[in-house]
N, C-alpha and C positions, 0 to 999 in steps of 0.2 A: 666201706666203699669198695665196690667190686672191680672197678677199672684197674687193670694191671699196668702200672707205670713202666714196668719192664718192657712193654710193647712199644714204647715211644721210639726206640731205636729203629723200628721197622716202618715208621711213618714218613711220608713224603709230603712236604708242605711248600706251597708257593705263596710268598709274601709280596703283595703289590702295595706300594705306598710311598709316602714322602720320606725320603732318606735325609738324614742330617748328622752333624757332628755335635756332640755335647762336650764342651770344654769347661773344666772346673779350675778356678784359681782359689786355693785354700790359704787362708791367712789369719791374722789376728788384728784387732783394732785396739790401740792404746793411746790414741791422741786424735785431736781434731785439726784439720788442715788450717794453717795460718792464712791461706789464700782465699778460702771460702768456708762457710759453715758445713763442711762435709767430713765424714770419717776418712782417716787414712788407713788403708789396709796394707799391712806388711805381708807380702806373699811368701808363704813358707814352702809351698809345693804346687805343682800343676798336674792335672790328669786330663786325658782325652779319651772319649769312648764313643761307641755308636749310639746315635739317638734316633728318635722317631721310629719309623718302620725298621731301621737298623737295629734298634733295641729289641724289637719283636724277633728279628732274625737271631740276635745274640742269645735270647732266652731259649729259642727253639734248639739251637746248637748246644747250649749248656745242658739240655735235657736229652740230647742224643739223636734228634731227628735229622733226616736228610732235608736240606733246605735249598730252594732257589729263590732269587729275589729279582723283582722287575720294577723299574722306575726310571726317572730321568735325573741325572746329576750334571754338574758342570764339567769343566775340562782342566781346572787348575790343580794346585797342590792339595786342596781339600778333597777334591774328587779322587786324587791318587791315594790319599789316606784311606778313604772308604774302600776303594778297590783292594788295597793291600790288606786291610782288616778283614774283608770278606774272604780273600784268598787264604789268609792264615786260619780262618775258621772252617775252611773247606766248603764254602758256599758257592753254588752255581750262579754265576753273574751274567749268563748269556742274555738275560732279559734286561740288562742295564743299558741305557742310552746315555751317551755323553753329548751334551749340548753346550758348545762354547758360548752361546748367547745367554745362558742361565747360570747364576751362581749356585754353588753347593751350599745348602743351608747350614749355618753354624750358629749355635747358641753358646755364649760364654757366660757362665755364672760365677759370681764372686761371692765366696762364702767366708765369713769370719766366725770362727768357732762353729756353732751349729746353725747360725743365722745366715740366710741368703740376703745379701745387702744390695745386689744389683745384677741385672741380666742384660746382656748385649746381644741383639739378634742381627745376623747378616743373612738376608733372604730376599726372595721375591715371592709374591702371591699370585702372579699372573698365570693364567692357564697355559699349559704346555701347548706347543704348536700342533696343528692338525696332523702334520706329518708324523710327529712323535707319537701322538695318540693312535694313529693307524698302525704304526710299527708295533706298539705295545699290544694292541688288539690282535694283530697277526701272530705275535709270539704266544699269547695265551691260547689262541685257537690251535696252533700247531703243537703245543706241548701239554694241554690240559689233561690229557689221558695219563700223563706221567705222575700226577699228584692225587693225593687223597682228599686234601682240603685246601681251599684258597682263603687267605686272610687279607683283608683290605684295611690298611692302616692310614687313616685320613687325618692329616694335620693342617688341612686348608692351605697348602703351599702351591696349589695349582695343578696337581697331578690328577686327582680323582674328580674330574668334572662329571656333571650329570650324564653327558653323552658317553664318556668312557666307562663310567660305572654301569650303565645299562647294557653296553656291549659285553663287558666282562661278565656281569651277572647273567645275561642271556646265554653266554657260552657255558657257564657253570650249570645252569638249570638244564640246558640241552644235554649235557653230559652227566647229569645226576651227581654233581659234586656239591659237597657242603661248602658254603661260602659265608664267612663271618666278617662283619664290618665294625670297626671302632670309629664311630661317626663324629663329625664336627659340623658346626653351623646350625642354622635354624631350619633348613629344609631337609628333613629326614626322608622325604618321599623319594629323593633321588636314590635311596638304597632299596627301593621296592624290589622284592624278589629274593633278597638274601635270606639265608637260613636263620641268622641271628644278628642283632646289633647290640653293642655293649656301651651305651652312654653312661657317664657318671650322673649323679643326681642333679647337678647344675645344668648339664647339657640336656637331660631329659625334661627338666622344668621349662627351659627356654623353648625347646622344640614342641612340647605339648601345649605351651601357653598356660600352664598351671603352676602357680607358685607352690613349691613343695615345702611345707612347714611341719608336717606330721605324717603318721602312717596313712591316714585317710587320703590326704592329697597326693602322697606317693603312689598309692594304689590307683587313684584316679588318673594320674599322669601316665603310669605304665599301661593301663588298659586303653587309654586314648591312643597312645602310640601304636599299640598292637592292632587296634581296630582301623586306624587311619592310614598307616604307612604301607601296608601290604607285605609284611615280613612274617616269618613263621614264629619267631621268638624274640622277646626283648629282655635283656639282662641289665638291670640298673644297678650300678655299683655305688654304694653309699658310705665308703670310707670305713670308719670305726664302727658303723652300724651294720656292716655286712653287705649283702646283696639281695635283690629280689628278682626272681625269674618269672616272667609272664609268658604263658603258653595258651594257645587257643583251646577253649573248652575246658580249661582246668583252673583251679584256684591258684592265685599267686603263691610261689614257693619261696619262703623267706629263709635266708641262710645267715646265721649269726657269725659275726667276725670273731676270730680267735684273738684273745687278749694278748697283745704284745706291745712292747715299747715302740712307739712310732717316731722315727727319726726323719723320714723324708718320703713323701707320697709320689714324687716325680718318677715316672716310669712304671708305676704300679698297673696302669691300664694296659701297657704293653705286655706285662707279664700275664695279666688276665687273658688277653687275646691269644697269646701263645699257648697257654695251658689249656684253654678251651678248645682250640683247634686240635692240639695233640690228643686230648682226651677223647674227643669225638672220633678222630681218625683211628684211635686205638679201640674203639667199640663201646665207649661209654654212652649212657643216656644223657640227655640234656641236663637233668638234675645232678647226675653224678659229675658231669664235666664242670658245671657251675660250682659245685661244692669243692672240687679239687682246685679250681682256679681261685676260690676264696682262700684256701689254705696257702697257696703259692703267694697270693697278694699279701697275706699276713706276714710271710717271711721277708718279702722284698722291701716292705715299708720299714723294716727294722734296720735297713742299710741307708747310708747317706749317698745321694747322687743316683744317677741312672744305673741300675744294678740288675742282676739276673738271679734266678734261684737255681741251685744245683740239684742233681738227682738225689744226692745224699741228704741234702737239707729237706727235700720234699719227702723222701722215704722216712726220715726220722720224725718229721712232723705228723706223718700218718700213723705212726705206731703209738697206740694209746698209752703205753707204758713209759714212753720217752718223749712224746710230743712236747710236753711242757718244759722238758730239759733242753730241747734242741736249740732254743733261742740263746742259750749260753755259749754254744760253740760257734766260733767265728773264724774265718780265714784271716790271715794277717792283713790283707787289704781291707777287709771289713772293719778291723780294729782301728785302723788309722783315723778315720773321722770320729769314731767313738771316743778315742783317747784325746783327740784334739778338742772335742766339745767338753769333756770332763775336765781337762786341764784348764780350759778357758773359764770354767765355773769354779776354779780354785780347789778342785778335788785332789787328794793325795793318792797316787796310783802305786800300788804294790804289785810286784811280780815275783813269782817263783817258778822253778822248772824242775822236771825230773821224769823218770820213766813211769813211776807209779804202777809197776807191774806186780799185781797182788797187793792191794791196798791194806795197810796195817795201822795200828794205833800210832806209830811214830809219824806216819804221813798225816794222820788226822790232827795231831798236835802241831805239826809244822804248819799246816794250812790254817788252822784256827788262830795260831799265834801270828801268822803273817797278816791275816785280815785285820788284826787289832793294830797293826802298824800304820794303817791308812784308811781311806774311805772305800776303796774297792780293791779286789784281788783278781789278778789275771794269772792263770796257770798255763804254762807252756808244757806240752806233753811230747816226749820223743816219739816219733813214728816208729813203725815196726823195724824198718831197716836200721834206724839209729839205735834201737834197743839191742838188736843183734850185734852191732858193732861194739857196743859197750859191755854187753853181758854174755855174748856167745851165741852160737848158731841155734841152740835149743831154746832161745828166748825170742820174743816174749811169750809168756804163758797166756796172757790175755791180749787180744789185738787192740790196736789204737782206738778204734771207734768205741769198743766196749769200755776201755779205760776212760775215755772221755765221758761216756754216759755215767759211769760210776762216780767220777769226780764232780760231774754236774749236779748230782743229787745232794751235794753238801751245801748247806745254806751259806757257809762262809766264802764260797767261790762265786764270783760274779761272771767271769768270762773264761773260756778255754780256747786255746789254739793248739793245733798239732803241727810240729815243725819237723823238717827233714834233717838228715845227717849233715853235720857241719854248718847248719844254718842258724844256730843259736845266737851268735853275735848279731846277725842281721835282724833277728826278732827283737833283741834288746835294743839295738840301734833304732828300730822303728817305733817301738813302744816308749822308749826313754823313761823307764819307771822312776818315780821319786825314791822308791825303796826296792832293792833287790834282796830277797831272803834266800838263805840256804841253811842246812842243818849245821850244828857245831862240829860235826865230823870233818868239815872243811875248815880252812883258814881263810882269812880275808884275801890273802894273796892268791890262793888257788881257786877262787870263785871266778868262773869264766864270765867275761863281760864286765868285770869290776871297773876297768879303765873307762869303758863307755859310759857307765852309770855316773861315775864320779866326774867325768868331763862335762856331763850334762847338768851337774849340780845335785845329783842324787847321792845315795849312800847304800852300802852293803850292810845288812844286818844278819848275824848268825844266830839262829834260834837254838837254844840249848836242847841237847838230846839227853834225856834222863833214862830212857829205856833202851838197852842194847838190843834192838830188834832190826832185822832187815828182811826184805823180800827174798833175797838170795838164800839166807839161812832157813827161812820157812820153807821155801821150795825144795831145798836140798834135804831138809828133814822129812818132808812128805815123800820125796823120792826114795829116801832110805827106808822108810817104813813100808813102802810098796814093794821094794826089792826083797 
């Protein structure tokens, strides 16, 4: 893939769409209510993030792009949350209109273990006022030259009416700007003139009036949309079956999904829209951009809830030698829902931690023995600053990302996270392992995080060390020989 993702930081993107808040209540179910035959969810934690077009913005900023957002929000506390979140991301909000007559859309999802049990929506679907539509059109006309690509994120909440769409699309075409729409509804003709639309398989089926049940009906639906709507390209996303790109005068281009464990598909379309736009802005062809968006979608569906893909995750996934290993490396926030799900399934979670700077046989024995203590093993690796604090200014010999890749290659390791100096106890508190392991060169009392583990009902296990080997000794021996 020739597109240089390092160019993403030079790209300027305008996102126009339905902005919303995604709220998640994470809990567990262990009983039925005596008041009615419904599950009782004991809430363990809450999280709130940008949703809808806001998630497109979040993905773009996570990949380094300069972003402006345009849309209509309310005037209450939910609107203030959005404005604060955008401000913290460094997003230009000059195109946002606050309308006290409209609520800010908020979706609350209640999740027990890995299962979403209920969603509560607070919204309106009425079209925005003519005055607000005219103000948005004027904003786009005044600033369109500042952007490389326009992204239209339609969630059918009343912003992107047929009239507003045609005004914005007309401005984009007049100024030779790429414009991509993530469409909604049955009438895709309102997107006529866009560079590309990105419906999922269900949306494409309904809009084309063709039930998609196999490859043949998929191809027929895609070609019908391409011929009837008046767009340059159609990209149909097909979940675990990948994507198909339809271009005028060319055979459909099928892209196979990368095999990954799928936790949650919500927000994957936002990631596709963001990465498509960025890739095209960076100079990619449509096929290259679609392929890169497919890779990004494969990463984000491995996370629970509305999520983004980072530059490091994307870069690792694109490296043939380590792409298959990248799925093992998670941020601490990524691990939270994964651990919740595994614990709800009754799995025994084992964790160990260390620098692992110059992997040796002692490490292999520790990790292998640790895995045998439970169902899965999470390895927490000290980042480079932490290693310097522990081992001296001439360490680490191998940087954190490379150490993570090396550990990822071991079959006994299920997940890896890199933690910063002094954050180990936070990592242990978050994961709450059933078993925390260390080598027998420690004593139970000297294992950091022991109290946290035991307070949560877990235990500390010391793995016997039979070979007197250490990374420091090996490194010093090599240095002595070189001297």
